[in-house]
Structure formats: structure tokens, C-alpha cells
MIMI-93835 format. One record per residue: residue number from 1; residue in one letter; chain; x, y, z of N, C-alpha, C in turn. Coordinates in steps of 0.05 Angstrom, whole numbers. Layout:
REM residues N
[pt NUM A A [X Y Z] [X Y Z] [X Y Z]] ...
END
This chain:
REM residues 144
[pt 1 M A [-347 -995 726] [-335 -1011 706] [-320 -986 693]] [pt 2 T A [-295 -994 683] [-279 -977 670] [-273 -982 641]] [pt 3 T A [-273 -965 619] [-280 -974 596] [-257 -963 589]] [pt 4 Q A [-249 -975 565] [-210 -979 552] [-218 -951 536]] [pt 5 A A [-203 -929 534] [-198 -909 513] [-195 -915 486]] [pt 6 A A [-211 -903 476] [-209 -913 441] [-196 -892 435]] [pt 7 Y A [-172 -877 444] [-154 -870 427] [-126 -865 439]] [pt 8 S A [-110 -857 435] [-86 -846 453] [-69 -825 438]] [pt 9 I A [-51 -815 456] [-43 -791 450] [-15 -788 455]] [pt 10 Q A [5 -777 431] [33 -779 434] [46 -753 427]] [pt 11 L A [64 -751 432] [86 -723 423] [85 -728 397]] [pt 12 A A [84 -710 381] [86 -718 349] [118 -708 342]] [pt 13 E A [137 -725 343] [165 -713 335] [172 -714 313]] [pt 14 G A [182 -694 304] [185 -686 277] [164 -672 262]] [pt 15 K A [161 -671 230] [142 -663 214] [120 -684 217]] [pt 16 H A [95 -674 213] [69 -691 210] [54 -670 197]] [pt 17 E A [60 -666 164] [48 -647 151] [20 -661 146]] [pt 18 A A [10 -691 145] [-10 -699 138] [-27 -698 164]] [pt 19 A A [-25 -696 182] [-35 -693 209] [-44 -662 220]] [pt 20 R A [-20 -646 205] [-28 -615 205] [-52 -611 191]] [pt 21 E A [-53 -627 160] [-70 -617 140] [-96 -627 147]] [pt 22 L A [-100 -654 161] [-123 -664 175] [-135 -643 193]] [pt 23 L A [-122 -636 211] [-122 -615 235] [-140 -592 219]] [pt 24 A A [-128 -577 201] [-136 -555 190] [-159 -560 171]] [pt 25 R A [-161 -578 156] [-186 -585 143] [-210 -593 158]] [pt 26 K A [-207 -603 185] [-229 -611 203] [-236 -586 214]] [pt 27 L A [-211 -571 224] [-227 -547 239] [-241 -525 217]] [pt 28 D A [-235 -527 194] [-239 -509 171] [-270 -517 169]] [pt 29 D A [-275 -545 170] [-303 -546 163] [-319 -541 193]] [pt 30 Y A [-308 -549 209] [-325 -534 231] [-330 -514 237]] [pt 31 N A [-316 -497 228] [-316 -468 229] [-339 -461 209]] [pt 32 N A [-332 -469 182] [-357 -464 162] [-386 -472 162]] [pt 33 L A [-383 -492 184] [-409 -505 188] [-422 -484 208]] [pt 34 N A [-403 -470 226] [-416 -458 251] [-417 -429 244]] [pt 35 S A [-405 -417 224] [-403 -391 221] [-419 -382 191]] [pt 36 G A [-433 -404 183] [-445 -400 158] [-431 -393 132]] [pt 37 Q A [-400 -387 137] [-386 -376 110] [-357 -392 107]] [pt 38 P A [-358 -407 83] [-335 -413 84] [-311 -400 81]] [pt 39 D A [-294 -386 97] [-275 -374 92] [-245 -377 107]] [pt 40 N A [-230 -382 94] [-201 -388 109] [-185 -386 82]] [pt 41 T A [-176 -362 73] [-159 -366 43] [-129 -358 45]] [pt 42 P A [-112 -373 38] [-87 -361 46] [-74 -336 29]] [pt 43 L A [-58 -319 44] [-44 -296 28] [-29 -293 28]] [pt 44 D A [-14 -303 3] [25 -299 0] [28 -280 -21]] [pt 45 L A [47 -267 -10] [61 -250 -30] [86 -257 -35]] [pt 46 V A [101 -258 -54] [126 -269 -58] [141 -245 -72]] [pt 47 V A [168 -244 -62] [188 -219 -68] [209 -238 -89]] [pt 48 S A [216 -235 -108] [238 -255 -124] [245 -239 -142]] [pt 49 D A [276 -246 -147] [291 -239 -172] [291 -246 -195]] [pt 50 P A [282 -209 -206] [265 -215 -230] [285 -236 -255]] [pt 51 A A [313 -228 -249] [329 -247 -266] [331 -278 -261]] [pt 52 T A [328 -283 -242] [329 -315 -239] [304 -332 -227]] [pt 53 G A [287 -311 -220] [266 -322 -208] [266 -336 -181]] [pt 54 E A [292 -332 -167] [295 -339 -137] [275 -326 -123]] [pt 55 V A [264 -338 -96] [248 -331 -81] [260 -317 -65]] [pt 56 L A [260 -290 -53] [286 -275 -37] [264 -272 -14]] [pt 57 G A [241 -273 -5] [223 -254 13] [188 -259 9]] [pt 58 G A [185 -252 30] [153 -247 24] [134 -241 48]] [pt 59 L A [111 -249 47] [94 -243 66] [73 -272 66]] [pt 60 S A [73 -283 84] [52 -306 84] [28 -300 108]] [pt 61 G A [6 -310 99] [-19 -304 110] [-41 -316 107]] [pt 62 R A [-66 -304 123] [-92 -314 110] [-110 -297 123]] [pt 63 T A [-131 -301 106] [-156 -284 117] [-183 -303 125]] [pt 64 S A [-193 -290 148] [-214 -322 161] [-231 -297 169]] [pt 65 L A [-258 -303 163] [-280 -292 173] [-274 -260 185]] [pt 66 G A [-270 -244 162] [-259 -221 169] [-247 -207 174]] [pt 67 V A [-220 -225 184] [-197 -216 201] [-174 -227 176]] [pt 68 C A [-151 -210 172] [-130 -216 161] [-105 -220 184]] [pt 69 F A [-93 -244 180] [-76 -261 190] [-53 -255 185]] [pt 70 I A [-30 -243 191] [-3 -233 180] [13 -264 193]] [pt 71 D A [18 -275 179] [36 -302 204] [67 -296 199]] [pt 72 M A [76 -285 170] [107 -282 165] [110 -257 152]] [pt 73 L A [134 -246 150] [141 -224 136] [169 -224 140]] [pt 74 Y A [185 -235 119] [212 -238 111] [226 -221 89]] [pt 75 L A [246 -209 100] [263 -199 69] [289 -199 84]] [pt 76 P A [308 -211 59] [336 -207 70] [350 -179 69]] [pt 77 E A [367 -181 83] [382 -156 95] [385 -129 70]] [pt 78 T A [388 -141 46] [394 -127 27] [365 -106 13]] [pt 79 L A [345 -130 24] [320 -106 15] [307 -90 43]] [pt 80 R A [315 -96 60] [310 -81 79] [311 -47 83]] [pt 81 R A [291 -36 96] [298 -6 98] [295 6 72]] [pt 82 G A [287 -4 50] [281 9 25] [254 14 14]] [pt 83 G A [236 5 28] [203 8 19] [196 -17 14]] [pt 84 V A [209 -43 10] [196 -65 -2] [174 -78 22]] [pt 85 G A [186 -74 48] [167 -85 63] [144 -73 73]] [pt 86 S A [141 -44 71] [118 -22 68] [101 -34 47]] [pt 87 E A [116 -41 18] [96 -47 -4] [78 -75 -3]] [pt 88 L A [97 -92 9] [92 -118 22] [64 -115 35]] [pt 89 L A [65 -97 58] [46 -91 75] [22 -83 68]] [pt 90 A A [24 -65 53] [6 -51 36] [-10 -64 21]] [pt 91 R A [2 -83 4] [-12 -101 -18] [-28 -126 -4]] [pt 92 A A [-14 -135 21] [-31 -148 39] [-55 -139 51]] [pt 93 E A [-55 -112 60] [-72 -100 66] [-101 -96 48]] [pt 94 Q A [-87 -91 22] [-109 -80 0] [-123 -101 -1]] [pt 95 E A [-113 -127 -2] [-123 -156 -20] [-144 -165 10]] [pt 96 A A [-130 -153 33] [-157 -158 59] [-173 -146 56]] [pt 97 R A [-171 -121 50] [-199 -107 45] [-214 -118 28]] [pt 98 R A [-203 -117 2] [-222 -132 -20] [-233 -155 -7]] [pt 99 R A [-223 -174 3] [-232 -196 15] [-252 -193 39]] [pt 100 G A [-257 -167 44] [-283 -161 64] [-263 -157 95]] [pt 101 C A [-248 -158 94] [-229 -156 121] [-234 -133 134]] [pt 102 D A [-240 -130 161] [-239 -102 180] [-216 -102 197]] [pt 103 N A [-201 -120 201] [-181 -120 213] [-160 -135 212]] [pt 104 A A [-129 -128 214] [-106 -148 211] [-96 -148 234]] [pt 105 V A [-88 -173 238] [-73 -180 263] [-42 -199 258]] [pt 106 L A [-21 -191 276] [-9 -209 273] [12 -206 297]] [pt 107 Y A [31 -222 301] [52 -224 330] [84 -214 313]] [pt 108 T A [94 -203 330] [128 -203 324] [136 -202 352]] [pt 109 I A [166 -211 351] [183 -205 373] [195 -184 377]] [pt 110 S A [205 -180 401] [216 -156 406] [239 -144 394]] [pt 111 F A [255 -168 383] [279 -166 366] [273 -163 338]] [pt 112 Q A [245 -166 331] [246 -165 299] [234 -141 297]] [pt 113 A A [215 -137 288] [198 -103 276] [175 -100 289]] [pt 114 P A [174 -94 317] [153 -85 324] [150 -48 325]] [pt 115 R A [169 -36 317] [164 -5 308] [154 0 280]] [pt 116 F A [161 -27 258] [158 -21 234] [127 -30 232]] [pt 117 Y A [118 -43 246] [92 -49 245] [75 -25 256]] [pt 118 E A [82 -14 275] [68 14 296] [65 34 273]] [pt 119 K A [100 40 259] [97 64 236] [73 52 220]] [pt 120 H A [60 32 211] [45 27 189] [23 24 209]] [pt 121 G A [9 35 227] [-11 37 238] [-22 8 257]] [pt 122 F A [-8 -9 263] [-13 -23 286] [-8 -18 314]] [pt 123 R A [-24 -26 331] [-16 -20 357] [-21 -52 374]] [pt 124 V A [-3 -48 389] [0 -73 411] [-27 -78 428]] [pt 125 F A [-37 -103 428] [-63 -108 445] [-49 -124 468]] [pt 126 G A [-25 -140 465] [-19 -157 487] [9 -160 479]] [pt 127 E A [18 -173 507] [51 -176 505] [50 -196 523]] [pt 128 V A [73 -218 513] [78 -240 529] [106 -237 532]] [pt 129 P A [119 -240 552] [150 -241 558] [154 -275 543]] [pt 130 C A [180 -276 530] [189 -304 520] [217 -305 527]] [pt 131 Q A [231 -318 515] [259 -325 518] [270 -314 489]] [pt 132 P A [294 -307 498] [312 -302 522] [304 -279 542]] [pt 133 A A [315 -276 563] [301 -261 584] [302 -235 570]] [pt 134 G A [284 -221 578] [280 -191 567] [265 -192 542]] [pt 135 T A [258 -211 528] [241 -212 505] [218 -211 506]] [pt 136 S A [198 -206 488] [170 -206 487] [162 -210 461]] [pt 137 R A [133 -228 466] [121 -222 441] [100 -208 436]] [pt 138 Y A [97 -194 420] [77 -172 416] [52 -175 399]] [pt 139 F A [30 -179 410] [12 -185 387] [-4 -154 384]] [pt 140 M A [-11 -154 354] [-16 -131 348] [-44 -133 324]] [pt 141 I A [-56 -110 324] [-75 -105 307] [-77 -78 294]] [pt 142 K A [-91 -76 270] [-96 -56 253] [-123 -52 242]] [pt 143 P A [-136 -34 246] [-164 -33 232] [-162 -30 209]] [pt 144 L A [-173 -38 190] [-170 -34 156] [-193 -17 151]] 
END
């Protein structure tokens, strides 16, 4: 006897923020139940123009179960190579340690900033070739 499936699967075209929020909330609930500790906290640092308040760049990530995940770090060309990125990273690491994190992890693309992260104590623990040809994603970790 064949039973009809009580679900369907479709490719979600476009943005589905409500679905993403539901998935994140349900996964957090599952992880909290199984780890015994509710711990998935955003970690965002914003760089803004002091005169206008305009957001120029920043760092976005989260801390979860003793690990700091750095998802994005962006600065416009005018703020690069002047110590702002180093300050962002240091402030994120300081906050992660305050939250009890032992490690920070991130990934970067070969044309982005792997040398910057290595200069700050991160080391590559995985490399995945990607496109365009000759490009790789580097997965990096740093003990805090």
C-alpha cells in the first residue's frame, strides 16, 4: 500500500525571510534542548560616519556554544589598510571571549582577505575549490 506524502518540496525562488526565520528558530530550539544551553547570539559591529550616521561597513557574526562565527567583514576601500579591520576583528574577539568562546571560525575567498586573517592568528583548516577557476574558499580557525 502506498501512502501520499504529507509534504512537498520546492525550490524557493527569491527571498523567503519568513521561512529562514522559522528554520533558524526551530534549529535553535532543537540545539538548546540538546545542548542544555540557549546560546546563539548575534555579534554585529558597525562602522559609521560620525557626521551623518551612515553605515560604511562592519562585522557580522554570532556566538554559539562556545564558538564565534564571523560571517562577514566589509570595509570600503577608503577604510582599508588603516587598522579599522584589525580593530573590528579585535573587538569581535574580545566580545566572543567575554561570552565564553574558545575559538573563532570564518571562511574567506582567495581573492578576499586570507592573508589579513592569517596576520591576525587564523589558520586554514580546509580549502574548497570554487569558481571562477583557480579560486578557493578557505575555512579558518583561531583559538581565543
